C-alpha positions in Angstrom: -26.6 12.1 50.6 -24.6 9.6 52.6 -21.1 10.0 53.7 -18.6 7.2 54.4 -15.7 7.7 56.5 -13.1 5.0 56.8 -11.0 5.2 59.9 -8.9 2.2 60.3 -6.1 3.5 62.6 -6.5 5.5 65.8 -3.7 7.6 67.4 -1.9 6.3 70.4 -3.7 7.3 73.5 -2.6 7.5 77.1 -4.9 6.1 79.8 -5.7 9.7 80.8 -6.7 10.7 77.2 -8.8 7.5 76.9 -10.6 8.2 80.1 -11.3 11.8 79.2 -12.6 10.8 75.8 -15.0 8.3 77.6 -16.0 11.1 80.0 -16.9 13.4 77.1 -18.8 10.5 75.4 -20.8 9.8 78.6 -21.9 13.3 79.2 -24.9 14.9 77.8 -23.0 18.2 77.2 -19.4 18.5 78.1 -19.2 22.2 78.9 -15.8 24.0 78.7 -14.9 27.7 79.0 -12.1 30.1 78.4 -11.3 32.5 81.1 -10.1 35.7 79.5 -8.7 39.0 80.9 -9.9 42.0 78.8 -9.5 45.7 78.8 -12.2 48.3 79.5 -10.1 50.8 77.5 -9.9 48.8 74.3 -12.2 46.0 73.6 -9.9 44.6 70.8 -7.2 43.3 73.2 -7.5 40.4 75.6 -5.4 37.6 77.0 -6.2 34.1 78.1 -6.1 33.5 81.8 -7.2 29.8 81.7 -8.1 27.9 78.5 -10.3 24.8 78.0 -11.6 24.8 81.5 -13.9 22.0 82.6 -14.8 21.7 86.3 -15.8 18.6 88.1 -16.4 20.6 91.3 -16.6 24.3 92.1 -13.7 23.9 94.7 -11.4 22.1 92.3 -7.7 23.3 92.6 -6.0 24.8 89.5 -3.5 22.0 88.8 -6.0 19.3 87.9 -8.1 21.9 85.9 -5.0 23.0 83.9 -4.0 19.4 83.3 -7.4 18.6 82.0 -7.4 21.6 79.7 -4.1 20.4 78.2 -5.5 17.0 77.7 -8.5 18.5 75.9 -6.1 20.5 73.7 -4.2 17.2 72.9 -7.3 15.4 72.0 -8.2 18.2 69.7 -4.9 18.2 68.0 -5.2 14.4 67.4 -8.6 15.1 65.7 -10.6 13.2 68.4 -12.7 16.1 69.7 -13.8 19.5 68.6 -13.8 22.5 71.0 -16.6 24.8 69.9 -16.4 28.2 71.4 -18.8 29.8 68.9 -22.1 28.6 70.3 -25.3 30.1 69.0 -27.1 29.0 72.1 -26.2 27.2 75.3 -27.7 25.9 78.5 -27.2 28.5 81.2 -27.1 25.9 84.0 -24.1 24.1 82.5 -22.0 27.2 83.2 -23.0 28.1 86.7 -20.3 26.0 88.2 -17.7 28.2 86.5 -19.0 31.4 88.0 -19.3 29.9 91.5 -15.9 28.2 91.3 -12.9 29.0 93.5 -10.8 29.7 90.4 -13.2 32.3 89.1 -13.2 34.0 92.5 -9.5 34.2 92.5 -9.4 35.8 89.1 -12.2 38.2 90.1 -9.9 39.3 93.0 -7.0 39.8 90.8 -9.0 41.8 88.2 -10.3 44.0 91.0 -6.7 44.7 92.1 -5.7 45.4 88.4 -8.6 47.8 88.1 -7.5 49.8 91.2 -4.0 50.1 89.7 -5.2 51.1 86.3 -3.8 48.0 84.6 -4.7 47.2 81.0 -6.5 44.0 81.7 -9.2 45.0 84.2 -12.2 42.9 83.1 -12.8 39.2 83.5 -14.8 37.4 80.8 -15.9 33.8 80.1 -16.2 32.4 76.6 -18.6 29.4 76.8 -17.9 26.3 74.7 -18.5 22.5 74.3 -16.2 19.6 73.7 -17.7 17.0 71.4 -16.3 13.7 69.9 -15.5 13.6 66.2 -16.0 10.5 64.2 -12.4 9.6 64.8 -12.8 10.0 68.6 -15.9 7.7 68.5 -13.8 5.1 66.6 -11.0 5.4 69.2 -13.4 4.4 71.9 -14.9 1.5 69.9 -11.7 -0.4 69.8 
């Protein structure tokens, strides 16, 4: 069975969006993660601490990481990438940088303080994922 997809118009992209699309294309696996705060009292409740995190360096500051996460979300909304957080398998080494990062350490400290004060969200959890180009995303880069 063959599938033909005709994509003749690409959405308007900022230079930052275009550069990030190219970065995703050029990477073997573009690892992303959601940092979540969970409750040891009730495993059904959680809140996002940081979403669509991709780190270039373990010492990267929060502002560029948050901005990159927002760009990833914009690319997803435009249909140019897929953010898959339901991985059946993953490469463990892709996610070491997250656990060794300055941002993860800050969240661990905050969670430890929350645990001491019996706050609801007293566990830190990472949901692993990948960002991948869609056909539309590949087309946007071919122009």
